[in-house]
C-alpha positions as CSV (number, residue, x, y, z in Angstrom):
1,X,-2.2,-33.1,-53.9
2,X,1.2,-31.5,-53.4
3,X,1.1,-27.7,-51.4
4,X,3.9,-25.9,-51.1
5,X,4.5,-23.3,-48.0
6,X,6.7,-20.5,-49.1
7,X,8.3,-18.5,-45.5
8,X,5.8,-16.3,-46.1
9,X,3.3,-18.6,-44.5
10,X,5.3,-19.1,-41.5
11,X,6.2,-15.2,-41.1
12,X,2.0,-14.7,-41.1
13,X,1.4,-17.6,-38.8
14,X,4.2,-16.0,-36.8
15,X,2.6,-12.7,-36.9
16,X,-0.9,-13.6,-36.3
17,X,1.0,-15.3,-32.7
18,X,2.8,-12.2,-32.0
19,X,-0.4,-10.1,-32.8
20,X,-2.2,-11.5,-30.7
21,X,0.0,-12.2,-27.7
22,X,0.2,-9.3,-28.3
23,X,-3.5,-8.3,-27.9
24,X,-4.2,-11.1,-25.3
25,X,-1.6,-9.2,-22.9
26,X,-2.7,-5.3,-23.4
27,X,-6.5,-7.3,-22.3
28,X,-4.1,-8.3,-18.6
29,X,-3.2,-5.2,-18.5
30,X,-6.3,-3.0,-18.7
31,X,-8.0,-5.7,-16.2
32,X,-5.3,-5.0,-14.0
33,X,-5.7,-1.6,-14.3
34,X,-9.8,-1.0,-14.6
35,X,-10.0,-3.8,-11.9
36,X,-7.7,-4.5,-9.6
37,X,-6.1,-1.2,-9.0
38,X,-9.1,0.8,-9.1
39,X,-8.8,2.5,-6.2
40,X,-5.3,3.6,-6.2
41,X,-5.8,5.4,-9.7
42,X,-8.4,6.9,-8.8
43,X,-6.9,7.8,-5.3
44,X,-3.9,9.5,-7.9
45,X,-6.6,11.1,-9.8
46,X,-8.3,12.8,-6.7
47,X,-4.5,13.8,-5.0
48,X,-4.0,15.2,-8.3
49,X,-7.3,17.5,-9.1
50,X,-7.6,18.4,-5.1
51,X,-4.5,19.8,-3.8
52,X,-4.9,22.4,-0.2
53,X,-2.3,24.7,-0.9
54,X,-1.9,27.7,2.1
55,X,-0.9,31.5,0.7
56,X,0.1,33.8,4.1
57,X,-1.3,37.2,2.5
58,X,0.8,40.1,2.9
59,X,-0.3,43.4,4.3
60,X,1.3,45.9,5.7
61,X,0.4,48.7,7.4
62,X,-2.3,51.6,7.2
63,X,-0.8,55.1,8.2
64,X,-2.8,57.9,8.7
65,X,-2.5,60.9,5.6
66,X,0.6,62.2,7.9
67,X,2.4,59.0,7.3
68,X,3.2,58.5,10.5
69,X,0.5,57.0,12.6
70,X,-0.6,53.5,12.2
71,X,-4.4,53.2,12.1
72,X,-3.6,49.2,11.3
73,X,-1.8,46.8,11.9
74,X,-1.7,42.9,10.5
75,X,-1.9,40.5,13.4
76,X,-1.6,36.7,13.3
77,X,-4.9,35.1,14.5
78,X,-6.1,31.7,14.5
79,X,-9.1,30.4,13.0
80,X,-10.6,26.5,14.6
81,X,-13.7,25.2,13.4
82,X,-15.7,22.5,14.3
83,X,-18.9,20.4,13.4
84,X,-21.0,21.1,16.9
85,X,-24.1,18.9,15.8
86,X,-21.3,16.0,14.9
87,X,-20.0,16.5,18.4
88,X,-22.5,16.6,20.6
89,X,-23.3,14.0,22.4
90,X,-21.0,11.6,21.2
91,X,-18.5,11.3,24.4
92,X,-15.9,13.7,21.9
93,X,-16.3,17.2,22.9
94,X,-14.3,16.6,26.2
95,X,-11.4,15.0,23.6
96,X,-11.6,17.7,21.7
97,X,-11.5,20.1,24.3
98,X,-8.7,19.3,25.9
99,X,-6.7,18.6,23.1
100,X,-7.5,22.2,21.9
101,X,-7.1,23.4,25.2
102,X,-4.1,22.7,25.4
103,X,-2.8,23.7,22.0
104,X,-4.5,27.2,22.8
105,X,-3.2,27.4,26.5
106,X,-7.0,28.2,27.6
107,X,-9.4,26.7,29.9
108,X,-11.4,23.1,28.4
109,X,-14.6,24.8,28.9
110,X,-14.3,27.8,27.3
111,X,-13.9,25.5,24.0
112,X,-17.3,23.6,25.5
113,X,-19.4,26.3,26.0
114,X,-18.0,27.7,22.5
115,X,-18.8,24.3,21.1
116,X,-22.7,24.3,22.5
117,X,-23.4,28.0,21.2
């Protein structure tokens, strides 16, 4: 028995092979994204969602009704927060107090006393 193959059959086989290869490549790429590069993609998502934007407030003077007497004026202030429960007894208090004392030009003892209060 003799079966004739047309050019159409070769095309169909080539298409099946091509689609199978494309499917294998897609599965490999998805594996790379979901298993191999998980932490990188998680970090990228975190960076896109959470941003810290510092906005300088614009404030002016508060004047008395005569328009010349200044009642209040903006002043620059610095605020530092520390988790004193996490610092106590770790030996890091002195290191951090010395660094902050250098930055703010105050004695380290005053910083340590504020952490303990």
